[in-house]
C-alpha positions as CSV (number, residue, x, y, z in Angstrom):
1,M,127.5,46.1,100.6
2,S,124.0,46.0,102.0
3,N,125.4,45.9,105.6
4,L,126.7,49.5,105.6
5,Q,128.4,49.0,108.9
6,Y,129.6,52.6,109.2
7,L,126.0,53.7,108.9
8,A,124.4,51.2,111.1
9,N,122.6,53.7,113.4
10,Y,121.3,56.0,110.7
11,P,117.7,55.9,109.4
12,E,116.8,53.4,106.8
13,D,115.8,56.0,104.3
14,L,119.4,57.4,104.3
15,K,120.8,53.9,103.9
16,I,118.6,53.3,100.9
17,Q,119.9,56.5,99.3
18,V,123.5,55.4,100.0
19,R,122.8,51.9,98.5
20,Q,121.4,53.7,95.4
21,L,124.6,55.8,95.1
22,I,126.7,52.6,95.5
23,S,124.7,50.6,93.0
24,E,125.1,53.4,90.4
25,G,128.8,53.7,91.1
26,R,128.4,57.4,92.1
27,L,129.4,57.4,95.8
28,G,133.1,57.9,95.2
29,E,132.4,60.5,92.5
30,M,130.1,62.5,94.8
31,L,132.6,62.4,97.7
32,G,135.4,63.4,95.3
33,K,133.5,66.5,94.1
34,K,132.5,67.5,97.7
35,Y,136.0,66.9,99.2
36,P,138.6,67.3,96.4
37,A,141.6,68.3,98.5
38,R,143.9,66.3,100.7
39,H,145.7,67.7,103.7
40,D,149.5,67.9,103.9
41,I,149.8,66.7,107.5
42,R,151.9,63.6,107.2
43,T,154.1,63.4,110.3
44,D,153.3,63.0,114.0
45,K,155.0,66.3,114.6
46,A,152.8,68.1,112.1
47,L,149.7,66.4,113.5
48,Y,150.7,67.4,117.1
49,D,151.2,71.0,116.0
50,Y,147.8,71.0,114.2
51,V,146.0,69.5,117.2
52,L,147.6,72.0,119.6
53,E,146.5,74.9,117.3
54,V,142.9,73.7,117.3
55,K,143.1,73.1,121.1
56,S,144.5,76.6,121.8
57,R,141.7,78.1,119.7
58,F,138.9,76.4,121.5
59,M,140.0,74.7,124.7
60,R,142.9,76.6,126.3
61,S,141.9,75.7,129.9
62,T,142.1,71.9,129.4
63,E,145.0,69.7,130.4
64,P,148.0,69.7,128.1
65,L,148.5,66.9,125.7
66,S,151.7,64.9,126.0
67,K,151.4,63.0,122.7
68,V,149.5,63.2,119.4
69,V,150.3,60.6,116.8
70,F,149.1,58.8,113.7
71,D,148.6,55.2,114.8
72,T,149.0,52.3,112.3
73,T,147.4,49.8,114.7
74,L,144.0,51.5,115.0
75,Q,141.3,49.6,113.2
76,T,138.3,51.8,112.2
77,I,135.7,49.3,113.2
78,K,137.0,48.6,116.7
79,N,138.4,51.9,117.7
80,A,136.5,54.2,115.4
81,L,138.7,56.9,114.0
82,G,140.9,57.9,116.8
83,I,141.3,57.4,120.5
84,H,142.2,59.5,123.5
85,T,143.9,58.1,126.6
86,T,144.9,59.3,130.0
87,V,147.8,57.6,131.7
88,S,148.0,58.3,135.5
89,R,151.3,57.8,137.4
90,V,152.4,58.6,140.9
91,Q,155.5,60.8,141.0
92,G,156.9,61.8,144.3
93,G,153.6,61.6,146.1
94,K,151.7,63.4,143.4
95,L,149.3,61.9,140.9
96,K,150.3,63.0,137.4
97,S,148.3,62.3,134.3
98,K,149.3,62.4,130.6
99,R,146.8,62.8,127.8
100,E,147.3,61.3,124.4
101,I,145.4,61.4,121.1
102,R,145.9,58.8,118.5
103,V,144.5,59.1,115.0
104,A,144.1,56.2,112.6
105,S,146.9,56.4,110.1
106,L,144.6,55.9,107.1
107,F,143.7,59.6,107.7
108,K,147.1,60.8,106.6
109,T,145.7,61.1,103.1
110,A,142.1,62.1,103.9
111,P,140.4,65.3,103.1
112,P,141.3,68.1,105.6
113,E,137.7,68.4,106.8
114,F,137.7,64.8,108.0
115,L,141.0,65.1,109.9
116,H,139.6,68.2,111.5
117,M,136.4,66.4,112.5
118,I,138.4,63.6,114.1
119,V,140.6,66.1,116.0
120,V,137.6,68.0,117.2
121,H,136.0,64.7,118.4
122,E,139.0,63.6,120.3
123,L,139.6,67.1,121.8
124,A,136.0,67.2,123.0
125,H,136.7,64.0,125.0
126,L,139.2,66.1,127.1
127,K,136.2,67.7,128.7
128,E,133.4,65.2,128.1
129,R,134.2,61.5,128.4
130,E,130.8,60.2,127.2
131,H,129.0,60.9,123.9
132,N,126.3,62.9,125.5
133,K,124.6,66.2,124.7
134,A,127.3,68.3,126.2
135,F,129.9,66.4,124.2
136,Y,128.2,67.1,120.9
137,Q,127.5,70.7,121.8
138,L,131.3,71.1,122.3
139,C,132.0,69.4,119.0
140,L,129.5,71.8,117.3
141,H,131.2,74.8,119.0
142,M,134.6,73.8,117.5
143,E,133.1,72.6,114.1
144,P,129.6,73.9,113.2
145,D,129.3,71.3,110.4
146,Y,130.4,68.4,112.8
147,H,127.3,66.2,112.2
148,Q,127.5,66.5,108.4
149,L,131.2,65.8,108.4
150,E,130.8,62.8,110.6
151,F,128.1,61.4,108.2
152,D,130.3,62.2,105.1
153,L,133.3,60.5,106.8
154,R,131.2,57.4,107.3
155,L,130.4,57.5,103.6
156,Y,134.1,58.0,102.9
157,L,134.9,54.9,105.0
158,T,132.2,52.9,103.2
159,Q,133.7,53.9,99.8
160,M,137.2,53.0,100.9
161,E,136.0,49.6,102.0
162,L,134.1,49.1,98.7
163,S,137.3,50.0,96.8
164,V,139.4,47.5,98.7
165,F,136.9,44.7,98.3
166,N,136.3,45.4,94.6
167,I,139.9,45.3,93.4
């Protein structure tokens, strides 16, 4: 519990507050009050439609996506929360690329705000490969509360991990 791997790069004073919430058994309660709803996007088709809707609202001029799926093989520690890939192939003398977004399947039952944050993050990678200033500005353009949602999502993952290990 003291490790707080999802919060590794956050200031120590924040980690102390999180440890306090955990020791008092209030982290899950706090998250439940702040994010009581769960989204209803359960299928890959519904996820694809949702991502395209967000993309069309903010990033119309980017390359089209060929695939958007929930991925059961993604591990949140290794691959974070989702991944984006580009597959390039030569077809008849032309180089064609296909873009894909994969979201960890554990987010099928997450609050809608967290799914939205992950989608925004992966869509931002269509324009900005690196996690640089331009990347985060694009994330904030699509989701003004991006940084708070990312922090709260890390708290959510911490709570999920605690629930699994305390059963």
